[in-house]
MARTORRO-464800 format. One record per residue (C-alpha): x, y, z; residue in three letters. Coordinates in nm, 2 decimals. Layout:
residues N
<mivex x="X" y="Y" z="Z" dose="ala"/>
...
end
This chain:
residues 323
<mivex x="-0.08" y="11.58" z="12.69" dose="unk"/>
<mivex x="-0.39" y="11.37" z="12.64" dose="unk"/>
<mivex x="-0.41" y="11.24" z="12.96" dose="unk"/>
<mivex x="-0.35" y="11.59" z="13.09" dose="unk"/>
<mivex x="-0.64" y="11.74" z="12.89" dose="unk"/>
<mivex x="-0.86" y="11.43" z="13.01" dose="unk"/>
<mivex x="-0.79" y="11.53" z="13.36" dose="unk"/>
<mivex x="-0.85" y="11.88" z="13.28" dose="unk"/>
<mivex x="-1.19" y="11.82" z="13.15" dose="unk"/>
<mivex x="-1.30" y="11.60" z="13.44" dose="unk"/>
<mivex x="-1.20" y="11.85" z="13.68" dose="unk"/>
<mivex x="-1.36" y="12.16" z="13.51" dose="unk"/>
<mivex x="-1.69" y="11.96" z="13.48" dose="unk"/>
<mivex x="-1.77" y="11.99" z="13.81" dose="unk"/>
<mivex x="-1.82" y="11.60" z="13.82" dose="unk"/>
<mivex x="-1.50" y="11.48" z="13.97" dose="unk"/>
<mivex x="-1.51" y="11.29" z="14.30" dose="unk"/>
<mivex x="-1.29" y="11.31" z="14.59" dose="unk"/>
<mivex x="-1.15" y="10.99" z="14.47" dose="unk"/>
<mivex x="-1.08" y="11.13" z="14.12" dose="unk"/>
<mivex x="-0.89" y="11.44" z="14.30" dose="unk"/>
<mivex x="-0.71" y="11.16" z="14.46" dose="unk"/>
<mivex x="-0.61" y="11.00" z="14.14" dose="unk"/>
<mivex x="-0.53" y="11.33" z="13.96" dose="unk"/>
<mivex x="-0.27" y="11.39" z="14.26" dose="unk"/>
<mivex x="-0.13" y="11.07" z="14.19" dose="unk"/>
<mivex x="-0.10" y="11.11" z="13.83" dose="unk"/>
<mivex x="0.05" y="11.45" z="13.85" dose="unk"/>
<mivex x="0.31" y="11.33" z="14.11" dose="unk"/>
<mivex x="0.41" y="11.03" z="13.91" dose="unk"/>
<mivex x="0.65" y="11.19" z="13.67" dose="unk"/>
<mivex x="0.81" y="11.51" z="13.53" dose="unk"/>
<mivex x="0.66" y="11.47" z="13.22" dose="unk"/>
<mivex x="0.33" y="11.45" z="13.35" dose="unk"/>
<mivex x="0.39" y="11.79" z="13.56" dose="unk"/>
<mivex x="0.52" y="11.94" z="13.25" dose="unk"/>
<mivex x="0.21" y="11.85" z="13.04" dose="unk"/>
<mivex x="-0.03" y="11.95" z="13.32" dose="unk"/>
<mivex x="0.16" y="12.30" z="13.32" dose="unk"/>
<mivex x="0.11" y="12.33" z="12.95" dose="unk"/>
<mivex x="-0.27" y="12.27" z="12.99" dose="unk"/>
<mivex x="-0.27" y="12.54" z="13.23" dose="unk"/>
<mivex x="-0.10" y="12.77" z="13.00" dose="unk"/>
<mivex x="-0.35" y="12.68" z="12.72" dose="unk"/>
<mivex x="-0.64" y="12.79" z="12.96" dose="unk"/>
<mivex x="-0.48" y="13.13" z="13.08" dose="unk"/>
<mivex x="-0.79" y="13.22" z="13.29" dose="unk"/>
<mivex x="-0.65" y="13.00" z="13.54" dose="unk"/>
<mivex x="-0.26" y="13.10" z="13.55" dose="unk"/>
<mivex x="-0.26" y="13.18" z="13.92" dose="unk"/>
<mivex x="-0.32" y="12.80" z="13.99" dose="unk"/>
<mivex x="0.04" y="12.71" z="13.85" dose="unk"/>
<mivex x="0.18" y="12.88" z="14.19" dose="unk"/>
<mivex x="-0.08" y="12.69" z="14.40" dose="unk"/>
<mivex x="0.12" y="12.45" z="14.64" dose="unk"/>
<mivex x="-0.17" y="12.24" z="14.68" dose="unk"/>
<mivex x="-0.31" y="12.03" z="14.38" dose="unk"/>
<mivex x="-0.65" y="11.98" z="14.55" dose="unk"/>
<mivex x="-0.71" y="12.35" z="14.60" dose="unk"/>
<mivex x="-0.64" y="12.38" z="14.20" dose="unk"/>
<mivex x="-0.88" y="12.12" z="14.11" dose="unk"/>
<mivex x="-1.15" y="12.29" z="14.35" dose="unk"/>
<mivex x="-1.10" y="12.62" z="14.16" dose="unk"/>
<mivex x="-1.14" y="12.45" z="13.84" dose="unk"/>
<mivex x="-1.47" y="12.30" z="13.94" dose="unk"/>
<mivex x="-1.59" y="12.65" z="14.01" dose="unk"/>
<mivex x="-1.52" y="12.77" z="13.65" dose="unk"/>
<mivex x="-1.82" y="12.92" z="13.45" dose="unk"/>
<mivex x="-1.99" y="12.72" z="13.16" dose="unk"/>
<mivex x="-1.82" y="12.93" z="12.90" dose="unk"/>
<mivex x="-1.51" y="12.73" z="12.95" dose="unk"/>
<mivex x="-1.67" y="12.45" z="12.77" dose="unk"/>
<mivex x="-1.57" y="12.61" z="12.45" dose="unk"/>
<mivex x="-1.22" y="12.61" z="12.55" dose="unk"/>
<mivex x="-1.20" y="12.26" z="12.68" dose="unk"/>
<mivex x="-1.31" y="12.13" z="12.38" dose="unk"/>
<mivex x="-1.04" y="12.33" z="12.19" dose="unk"/>
<mivex x="-0.78" y="12.21" z="12.42" dose="unk"/>
<mivex x="-0.87" y="11.85" z="12.40" dose="unk"/>
<mivex x="-0.84" y="11.86" z="12.05" dose="unk"/>
<mivex x="-0.53" y="12.04" z="12.03" dose="unk"/>
<mivex x="-0.38" y="11.79" z="12.28" dose="unk"/>
<mivex x="-0.49" y="11.50" z="12.07" dose="unk"/>
<mivex x="-0.29" y="11.65" z="11.79" dose="unk"/>
<mivex x="0.01" y="11.72" z="12.01" dose="unk"/>
<mivex x="0.00" y="11.34" z="12.15" dose="unk"/>
<mivex x="-0.06" y="11.20" z="11.80" dose="unk"/>
<mivex x="0.25" y="11.08" z="11.56" dose="unk"/>
<mivex x="0.18" y="11.39" z="11.36" dose="unk"/>
<mivex x="0.30" y="11.64" z="11.62" dose="unk"/>
<mivex x="0.49" y="11.49" z="11.89" dose="unk"/>
<mivex x="0.50" y="11.67" z="12.26" dose="unk"/>
<mivex x="0.85" y="11.81" z="12.24" dose="unk"/>
<mivex x="0.77" y="11.96" z="11.89" dose="unk"/>
<mivex x="0.44" y="12.09" z="11.96" dose="unk"/>
<mivex x="0.59" y="12.28" z="12.25" dose="unk"/>
<mivex x="0.82" y="12.49" z="12.00" dose="unk"/>
<mivex x="0.59" y="12.57" z="11.72" dose="unk"/>
<mivex x="0.42" y="12.89" z="11.66" dose="unk"/>
<mivex x="0.09" y="12.71" z="11.67" dose="unk"/>
<mivex x="0.12" y="12.68" z="12.03" dose="unk"/>
<mivex x="0.10" y="13.02" z="12.11" dose="unk"/>
<mivex x="-0.16" y="13.11" z="11.86" dose="unk"/>
<mivex x="-0.36" y="12.85" z="12.02" dose="unk"/>
<mivex x="-0.35" y="13.02" z="12.34" dose="unk"/>
<mivex x="-0.38" y="13.37" z="12.19" dose="unk"/>
<mivex x="-0.71" y="13.23" z="12.00" dose="unk"/>
<mivex x="-0.87" y="13.16" z="12.33" dose="unk"/>
<mivex x="-0.79" y="13.50" z="12.51" dose="unk"/>
<mivex x="-1.04" y="13.75" z="12.61" dose="unk"/>
<mivex x="-0.89" y="14.04" z="12.40" dose="unk"/>
<mivex x="-0.66" y="13.96" z="12.08" dose="unk"/>
<mivex x="-0.55" y="14.13" z="11.74" dose="unk"/>
<mivex x="-0.46" y="13.95" z="11.44" dose="unk"/>
<mivex x="-0.20" y="14.00" z="11.18" dose="unk"/>
<mivex x="-0.18" y="14.39" z="11.08" dose="unk"/>
<mivex x="-0.46" y="14.50" z="11.36" dose="unk"/>
<mivex x="-0.36" y="14.75" z="11.60" dose="unk"/>
<mivex x="-0.65" y="14.82" z="11.87" dose="unk"/>
<mivex x="-0.74" y="15.03" z="12.16" dose="unk"/>
<mivex x="-0.97" y="14.90" z="12.43" dose="unk"/>
<mivex x="-1.10" y="15.09" z="12.75" dose="unk"/>
<mivex x="-1.16" y="14.86" z="13.06" dose="unk"/>
<mivex x="-1.45" y="14.87" z="13.31" dose="unk"/>
<mivex x="-1.23" y="15.10" z="13.53" dose="unk"/>
<mivex x="-1.12" y="15.33" z="13.26" dose="unk"/>
<mivex x="-0.79" y="15.20" z="13.19" dose="unk"/>
<mivex x="-0.68" y="15.19" z="12.83" dose="unk"/>
<mivex x="-0.51" y="14.92" z="12.67" dose="unk"/>
<mivex x="-0.35" y="14.92" z="12.32" dose="unk"/>
<mivex x="-0.28" y="14.60" z="12.15" dose="unk"/>
<mivex x="-0.01" y="14.58" z="11.92" dose="unk"/>
<mivex x="-0.07" y="14.35" z="11.60" dose="unk"/>
<mivex x="-0.08" y="13.97" z="11.69" dose="unk"/>
<mivex x="-0.15" y="14.02" z="12.05" dose="unk"/>
<mivex x="-0.34" y="13.90" z="12.32" dose="unk"/>
<mivex x="-0.42" y="13.91" z="12.68" dose="unk"/>
<mivex x="-0.69" y="13.79" z="12.93" dose="unk"/>
<mivex x="-0.85" y="14.03" z="13.18" dose="unk"/>
<mivex x="-0.92" y="13.92" z="13.53" dose="unk"/>
<mivex x="-1.08" y="14.19" z="13.75" dose="unk"/>
<mivex x="-1.21" y="14.08" z="14.08" dose="unk"/>
<mivex x="-1.30" y="14.28" z="14.39" dose="unk"/>
<mivex x="-0.95" y="14.26" z="14.53" dose="unk"/>
<mivex x="-0.75" y="14.29" z="14.20" dose="unk"/>
<mivex x="-0.73" y="14.41" z="13.85" dose="unk"/>
<mivex x="-0.50" y="14.16" z="13.65" dose="unk"/>
<mivex x="-0.42" y="14.13" z="13.29" dose="unk"/>
<mivex x="-0.23" y="13.82" z="13.17" dose="unk"/>
<mivex x="-0.04" y="13.88" z="12.85" dose="unk"/>
<mivex x="-0.02" y="13.57" z="12.64" dose="unk"/>
<mivex x="0.11" y="13.70" z="12.31" dose="unk"/>
<mivex x="0.27" y="14.02" z="12.17" dose="unk"/>
<mivex x="0.28" y="14.35" z="12.32" dose="unk"/>
<mivex x="0.05" y="14.59" z="12.50" dose="unk"/>
<mivex x="0.05" y="14.95" z="12.60" dose="unk"/>
<mivex x="-0.13" y="15.02" z="12.94" dose="unk"/>
<mivex x="-0.25" y="15.36" z="13.07" dose="unk"/>
<mivex x="-0.39" y="15.29" z="13.40" dose="unk"/>
<mivex x="-0.69" y="15.47" z="13.55" dose="unk"/>
<mivex x="-0.75" y="15.57" z="13.92" dose="unk"/>
<mivex x="-0.97" y="15.30" z="14.07" dose="unk"/>
<mivex x="-1.24" y="15.41" z="14.33" dose="unk"/>
<mivex x="-1.20" y="15.06" z="14.50" dose="unk"/>
<mivex x="-0.81" y="15.10" z="14.53" dose="unk"/>
<mivex x="-0.74" y="14.76" z="14.37" dose="unk"/>
<mivex x="-0.37" y="14.71" z="14.26" dose="unk"/>
<mivex x="-0.32" y="14.69" z="13.88" dose="unk"/>
<mivex x="-0.10" y="14.41" z="13.76" dose="unk"/>
<mivex x="0.01" y="14.24" z="13.45" dose="unk"/>
<mivex x="0.13" y="13.89" z="13.45" dose="unk"/>
<mivex x="0.36" y="13.72" z="13.19" dose="unk"/>
<mivex x="0.53" y="13.38" z="13.19" dose="unk"/>
<mivex x="0.82" y="13.53" z="13.36" dose="unk"/>
<mivex x="0.65" y="13.72" z="13.64" dose="unk"/>
<mivex x="0.44" y="14.00" z="13.73" dose="unk"/>
<mivex x="0.42" y="14.38" z="13.74" dose="unk"/>
<mivex x="0.26" y="14.61" z="13.97" dose="unk"/>
<mivex x="0.17" y="14.95" z="13.82" dose="unk"/>
<mivex x="0.22" y="15.28" z="14.03" dose="unk"/>
<mivex x="0.00" y="15.52" z="13.85" dose="unk"/>
<mivex x="0.16" y="15.49" z="13.53" dose="unk"/>
<mivex x="0.18" y="15.45" z="13.14" dose="unk"/>
<mivex x="0.39" y="15.16" z="13.03" dose="unk"/>
<mivex x="0.44" y="14.87" z="12.73" dose="unk"/>
<mivex x="0.48" y="14.50" z="12.79" dose="unk"/>
<mivex x="0.64" y="14.30" z="12.53" dose="unk"/>
<mivex x="0.68" y="13.93" z="12.53" dose="unk"/>
<mivex x="1.02" y="13.86" z="12.37" dose="unk"/>
<mivex x="1.11" y="13.52" z="12.18" dose="unk"/>
<mivex x="1.39" y="13.43" z="12.43" dose="unk"/>
<mivex x="1.15" y="13.38" z="12.73" dose="unk"/>
<mivex x="1.20" y="13.73" z="12.85" dose="unk"/>
<mivex x="0.97" y="14.04" z="12.88" dose="unk"/>
<mivex x="1.07" y="14.38" z="12.81" dose="unk"/>
<mivex x="0.89" y="14.65" z="13.02" dose="unk"/>
<mivex x="0.93" y="15.04" z="12.92" dose="unk"/>
<mivex x="0.79" y="15.29" z="13.15" dose="unk"/>
<mivex x="0.69" y="15.62" z="13.01" dose="unk"/>
<mivex x="0.50" y="15.77" z="13.33" dose="unk"/>
<mivex x="0.48" y="15.69" z="13.72" dose="unk"/>
<mivex x="0.64" y="15.37" z="13.81" dose="unk"/>
<mivex x="0.63" y="14.99" z="13.78" dose="unk"/>
<mivex x="0.73" y="14.72" z="14.02" dose="unk"/>
<mivex x="0.85" y="14.39" z="13.87" dose="unk"/>
<mivex x="0.84" y="14.06" z="14.05" dose="unk"/>
<mivex x="1.01" y="13.79" z="13.88" dose="unk"/>
<mivex x="0.89" y="13.43" z="13.95" dose="unk"/>
<mivex x="1.22" y="13.33" z="14.12" dose="unk"/>
<mivex x="1.41" y="13.68" z="14.15" dose="unk"/>
<mivex x="1.43" y="13.97" z="14.37" dose="unk"/>
<mivex x="1.17" y="14.27" z="14.33" dose="unk"/>
<mivex x="1.27" y="14.57" z="14.14" dose="unk"/>
<mivex x="1.11" y="14.92" z="14.07" dose="unk"/>
<mivex x="1.14" y="15.08" z="13.73" dose="unk"/>
<mivex x="1.06" y="15.46" z="13.72" dose="unk"/>
<mivex x="0.95" y="15.67" z="13.44" dose="unk"/>
<mivex x="1.20" y="15.70" z="13.14" dose="unk"/>
<mivex x="1.37" y="15.37" z="13.22" dose="unk"/>
<mivex x="1.32" y="15.01" z="13.06" dose="unk"/>
<mivex x="1.42" y="14.65" z="13.16" dose="unk"/>
<mivex x="1.43" y="14.32" z="13.06" dose="unk"/>
<mivex x="1.34" y="14.04" z="13.27" dose="unk"/>
<mivex x="1.32" y="13.65" z="13.28" dose="unk"/>
<mivex x="1.19" y="13.40" z="13.53" dose="unk"/>
<mivex x="1.52" y="13.45" z="13.76" dose="unk"/>
<mivex x="1.57" y="13.83" z="13.76" dose="unk"/>
<mivex x="1.57" y="14.16" z="13.61" dose="unk"/>
<mivex x="1.82" y="14.33" z="13.39" dose="unk"/>
<mivex x="2.00" y="14.67" z="13.47" dose="unk"/>
<mivex x="1.78" y="14.98" z="13.38" dose="unk"/>
<mivex x="1.83" y="15.14" z="13.06" dose="unk"/>
<mivex x="1.71" y="15.47" z="12.91" dose="unk"/>
<mivex x="1.36" y="15.44" z="12.77" dose="unk"/>
<mivex x="1.33" y="15.43" z="12.41" dose="unk"/>
<mivex x="1.04" y="15.68" z="12.31" dose="unk"/>
<mivex x="1.02" y="15.49" z="11.96" dose="unk"/>
<mivex x="0.90" y="15.18" z="12.12" dose="unk"/>
<mivex x="0.53" y="15.30" z="12.15" dose="unk"/>
<mivex x="0.53" y="15.43" z="11.79" dose="unk"/>
<mivex x="0.36" y="15.11" z="11.70" dose="unk"/>
<mivex x="0.03" y="15.27" z="11.81" dose="unk"/>
<mivex x="0.03" y="15.50" z="11.54" dose="unk"/>
<mivex x="0.14" y="15.26" z="11.30" dose="unk"/>
<mivex x="0.50" y="15.36" z="11.29" dose="unk"/>
<mivex x="0.81" y="15.17" z="11.31" dose="unk"/>
<mivex x="1.11" y="15.37" z="11.41" dose="unk"/>
<mivex x="1.46" y="15.23" z="11.41" dose="unk"/>
<mivex x="1.75" y="15.39" z="11.59" dose="unk"/>
<mivex x="2.05" y="15.20" z="11.48" dose="unk"/>
<mivex x="1.88" y="14.85" z="11.55" dose="unk"/>
<mivex x="1.95" y="14.55" z="11.35" dose="unk"/>
<mivex x="1.76" y="14.44" z="11.06" dose="unk"/>
<mivex x="1.63" y="14.12" z="11.24" dose="unk"/>
<mivex x="1.47" y="14.33" z="11.49" dose="unk"/>
<mivex x="1.27" y="14.54" z="11.23" dose="unk"/>
<mivex x="1.17" y="14.24" z="11.02" dose="unk"/>
<mivex x="1.03" y="14.07" z="11.35" dose="unk"/>
<mivex x="0.82" y="14.38" z="11.39" dose="unk"/>
<mivex x="0.68" y="14.37" z="11.04" dose="unk"/>
<mivex x="0.61" y="14.03" z="11.08" dose="unk"/>
<mivex x="0.33" y="14.13" z="11.30" dose="unk"/>
<mivex x="0.18" y="14.32" z="11.02" dose="unk"/>
<mivex x="0.28" y="14.09" z="10.72" dose="unk"/>
<mivex x="0.05" y="13.83" z="10.59" dose="unk"/>
<mivex x="0.23" y="13.51" z="10.48" dose="unk"/>
<mivex x="0.59" y="13.42" z="10.52" dose="unk"/>
<mivex x="0.85" y="13.68" z="10.57" dose="unk"/>
<mivex x="1.22" y="13.52" z="10.57" dose="unk"/>
<mivex x="1.53" y="13.68" z="10.65" dose="unk"/>
<mivex x="1.88" y="13.55" z="10.56" dose="unk"/>
<mivex x="2.13" y="13.54" z="10.85" dose="unk"/>
<mivex x="2.38" y="13.73" z="10.62" dose="unk"/>
<mivex x="2.17" y="14.06" z="10.65" dose="unk"/>
<mivex x="2.04" y="14.03" z="10.97" dose="unk"/>
<mivex x="2.27" y="14.21" z="11.15" dose="unk"/>
<mivex x="2.27" y="14.52" z="10.94" dose="unk"/>
<mivex x="2.18" y="14.84" z="11.13" dose="unk"/>
<mivex x="1.88" y="15.03" z="11.05" dose="unk"/>
<mivex x="1.79" y="15.39" z="11.11" dose="unk"/>
<mivex x="1.48" y="15.59" z="11.00" dose="unk"/>
<mivex x="1.09" y="15.59" z="11.02" dose="unk"/>
<mivex x="0.88" y="15.32" z="10.85" dose="unk"/>
<mivex x="0.53" y="15.24" z="10.80" dose="unk"/>
<mivex x="0.47" y="14.91" z="11.03" dose="unk"/>
<mivex x="0.12" y="14.91" z="10.90" dose="unk"/>
<mivex x="0.22" y="14.86" z="10.53" dose="unk"/>
<mivex x="0.53" y="14.61" z="10.54" dose="unk"/>
<mivex x="0.55" y="14.61" z="10.16" dose="unk"/>
<mivex x="0.62" y="14.97" z="10.16" dose="unk"/>
<mivex x="0.84" y="14.94" z="10.46" dose="unk"/>
<mivex x="1.04" y="14.67" z="10.29" dose="unk"/>
<mivex x="1.06" y="14.88" z="9.96" dose="unk"/>
<mivex x="1.19" y="15.18" z="10.17" dose="unk"/>
<mivex x="1.46" y="14.94" z="10.33" dose="unk"/>
<mivex x="1.58" y="14.80" z="9.99" dose="unk"/>
<mivex x="1.67" y="15.17" z="9.89" dose="unk"/>
<mivex x="1.89" y="15.21" z="10.20" dose="unk"/>
<mivex x="2.05" y="14.89" z="10.25" dose="unk"/>
<mivex x="2.24" y="14.63" z="10.05" dose="unk"/>
<mivex x="1.94" y="14.39" z="10.05" dose="unk"/>
<mivex x="1.72" y="14.23" z="9.79" dose="unk"/>
<mivex x="1.35" y="14.15" z="9.85" dose="unk"/>
<mivex x="1.22" y="13.83" z="9.67" dose="unk"/>
<mivex x="0.84" y="13.73" z="9.63" dose="unk"/>
<mivex x="0.89" y="13.40" z="9.44" dose="unk"/>
<mivex x="0.52" y="13.28" z="9.52" dose="unk"/>
<mivex x="0.23" y="13.46" z="9.67" dose="unk"/>
<mivex x="0.24" y="13.50" z="10.03" dose="unk"/>
<mivex x="0.59" y="13.41" z="10.03" dose="unk"/>
<mivex x="0.86" y="13.70" z="10.08" dose="unk"/>
<mivex x="1.26" y="13.63" z="10.15" dose="unk"/>
<mivex x="1.53" y="13.91" z="10.22" dose="unk"/>
<mivex x="1.86" y="13.84" z="10.14" dose="unk"/>
<mivex x="2.19" y="14.01" z="10.02" dose="unk"/>
<mivex x="2.17" y="14.23" z="9.73" dose="unk"/>
<mivex x="2.33" y="14.10" z="9.41" dose="unk"/>
<mivex x="2.65" y="14.23" z="9.32" dose="unk"/>
<mivex x="2.64" y="14.47" z="9.03" dose="unk"/>
<mivex x="2.75" y="14.33" z="8.71" dose="unk"/>
<mivex x="3.09" y="14.45" z="8.58" dose="unk"/>
<mivex x="3.22" y="14.50" z="8.22" dose="unk"/>
<mivex x="3.50" y="14.36" z="8.06" dose="unk"/>
end
């Protein structure tokens, strides 16, 4: 990781010589570990995500050289993170699977929300984007395209018509979406999949290594890098978060808790014994403590707060019986 960050800093600086470019190519091709580290460096700098698909490393280096000076702060942060990842305190393998990795990427994004924060943004072309809590995306508008890189969480997009007729796309780690005059939500799931729900118009899905699929209004799909699942009826409740509401329609408690974690400050743990309990009803997503109190009245669970900022959900204690 440290070597990858050093190469990143050199290529981004604009001071790399042709010999440096060749040495970088040699380093990149030397091992799978180098390529994995470089791929992760690119993820940390999502502004350059399209370079991951480049067939010519030298073109990638050239594009890095053209970066603006505003990337200096990101470069410094990246090198600091890489130093931590490569140290004995946090190994490379461990680092890739920690929440810190996703948080670091989100912190450097163009638009982001924190815990418990939902925000609406109007982009330059009139497109409106709502960010769920703990979400982030980068914006890349150019003469030939309108592109958003979703790097964390979930967004709701209501596209506007563009006088320049530029296509509107959303990129995730699993592929790209092309909006066809539409309103839709995109959510990054924890299992390396993306969930798409289309409320109006249609969206074309292009997985990284799978066939293209078109999803019409009233349908939703999940897709990974290698393909798209079969379409299912869209759940209107999936956009209720824009109003600060969590609507549960026979979903496991684990999904409810996962959503509440976006709004809950501190640790929110869930015991495996109760994770599969089915939940129905409407709950205030923007008030997780109240939502937990409501859940406690309808489910056999017990919410404990042994320490400030530390909440756990487990099975309810059995009622005492007299002799």
